[in-house]
N, C-alpha and C positions, 0 to 999 in steps of 0.2 A: 504494500500500500504506500501511498505518497501523501504529502501534505495537501489537504483539500481546500479548506478555507478557514479564515479567522473571523471570529465574531467580536465586533466592537459595540458594546452596549451604549445606547444613547438615550437621553431623556426626551429630547424633542427631535423628531426625525427630520422635519423640514429645515430646522436650524442647522442640524448636523450635516445634511446634504449640502447646504450652502457653504458651510465651513470647509468641507473636504473639496468642494469645487473651487473655493478660493485658494486652496493649497495647490491647485493645478491638476486634480484628479477628475477624470470623467466618471460621473456617478449616475446610475439609473435606478429608478424605483423598482421594487420587487414586483409590483403589479400596478395596474392603472387606477383601480378604485380602492380607496381606503387602505393604502399600503401601510404595513407595519415594519418594513425593512427596505433597505436600499443596497445596491451591489456596486462594487468597484472591481471590474474584471481586468485581467491581464491576459494576453494571448497565450502565455504559458505559465504553468504553476498555479499556486493557490490564489484565490481571490479574497476580497474583504467583504464582509456583510455588516452593514450598520443596522443594528437591531433595536427597535423601540419596545417591542413586545413579541411574545411567541404566538399570540392568538390562541393559546391552549385554553379551552373552557375550564372553569373552576371545577365543575362536576367531574371532569376527566381526571384532574389532579387528585380529587378525593378518591376516585376509583383506583388510581395508581397507588395511592397510599394504602388503601384497603388490600391491594394485591401484594403489598410488601415492598414496593419500589419507592421508598422514602427518599433515597438518594437521587433518583431520577427527578422527583418532584422538587427537591432542593436545587437541582441544576436548573430546571425550568424557572423556578422562583427567582434565582439569581439573575436570569436573563430578563425577567419581567420587572423586577423591583430593585435590582442592584444599581450601584453608582456607575457613572460613565467610566469606562475602562475597557481594555482587552479582557474579555471574559470567557471566551470559548475557542477551542481548537478542534478541528475536524481532520481525521485522516480518511483518505478516499481510495476506493477501489475502482479501477478503470472500467472493468467489465464484470457483468454477472451480479449475483446477489451476495449477501454477507454471511451465508450459513457457515462457510469454512472458518471465517474469522470469529464468529460467535462461538463455534465449537472450540476454537483455540482459547478463547477467554474462559470457557467452561472448565478447561483443565485446571485453571487457577481459582475455580469456584466463583467466578465473577458473573453476576446476573445483570439483567437490564431489560429495557423495553425495546422491542423490535417493531419499528414502523415500516410495514412492508409496502404500503401503497401511497406514499406521500406524493403530492403534486402541487404545482402552482402554475398559473398562467402569467407569463411575463408581459411587459408593456408592448411587445410586438405581436401578441396573440399566440405565441408558442406555449403549448402545454408541456411543462417540464416535469418529468416523472423520475422518482428516485426512491431509494430505501435508506432508512437511518436506524442505527442502533445506539441507544443511550445507556451506557453503563451506569449502574447505581453508584459505583465507586467514582468519586469526583476527581480523583487524581489521574484518571484516565481520560484521554480525548474521546469524543464520540466518533462513530464510524458512519460512513455514507457511501453508497454506490454513486457512480457518476450519472449525470442526466442522460435521458434517452436521446436528447437533442443537445448538441454542443452550443451553448449560448455565448461562448467567448469570441471576441473579435479577432480577426487574423492580422498579424503583423502590425499590431496596434502599439502606439506610444502615447502615453498621457501627455497633456499639454505641458506638464512640469518636467518632461523628459524621462520619467520612470517607465520601465518596461516590465518589471516583475518584482515579486517579493524575493529578495536574495537570501534572507536568513530569518529563521524563527527560533527563539530560545524559549524552551518550555521547561518549567520547573515542576518536579513531582517527587514522589516517594521512591525509595530504593526498589520496593516490590513492583510498583507500577512501571518503573523505568525498564525492568526486565521484560515485562509484557509488551510495552510499546516497541522496544527494539526487536522483538520477535515479529511484530506485525508490520513495522514501518521500515521502508527502504527509501530514504530521501536525504541526500547530502545537505540540503539547506536547513534541516532541523537539528538543532543542538538540544540534547536532553540533559538537564541539570538535576542532580539528586540533592534536594534541599529539604525534603520532608513536607513541602507545601502541597496543597490539594489541587494540583493542575493549574498552574499560573503561567500565563504568557508574559514573559519578562521583557522581551525585546522583539521588535519587527523592523527589519532593515529593507529598504527598497533600493533598487538599482536600475 
């Protein structure tokens, strides 16, 4: 798997879109009507998601809690109610589903919620379909299959001259670092063992 995308939690989506555009990034909303996120794509490598809210219904969080996925709910709540910051890191599979990777996590007795039929329609009318797995353990990144349609622009350079995310530093626990290294094969990701619960320490653009 490779670095998929990074989530930057925002309090006001429109304000944050303007701020990132003022920094010279091309930003598009996740959907045309009532968007809750916006995307900064690069032609290659991971993209950035500006996230105001997950859109996850409260009753569904209650259900996940009842099913024993308290860590998953805590992850979603941090994305819904947390402060502005880098707050999420996704590792991505280029083709297929996530069953093999979920089985690998199972060897370490890691549980989570598998969203098999996730989708959204972007501002160009494309229906993007994908699968996600959210581990209950917060020191692990979440997993995602790649979109059925590639939404990334080709040979694109942002107005500020940036072409890609060149480095991601992710801080985690010793146990989770072993699991991540088993799943992830991407030279731009530096894994730091700090004991922290999955914190994006640094993102470098080039």
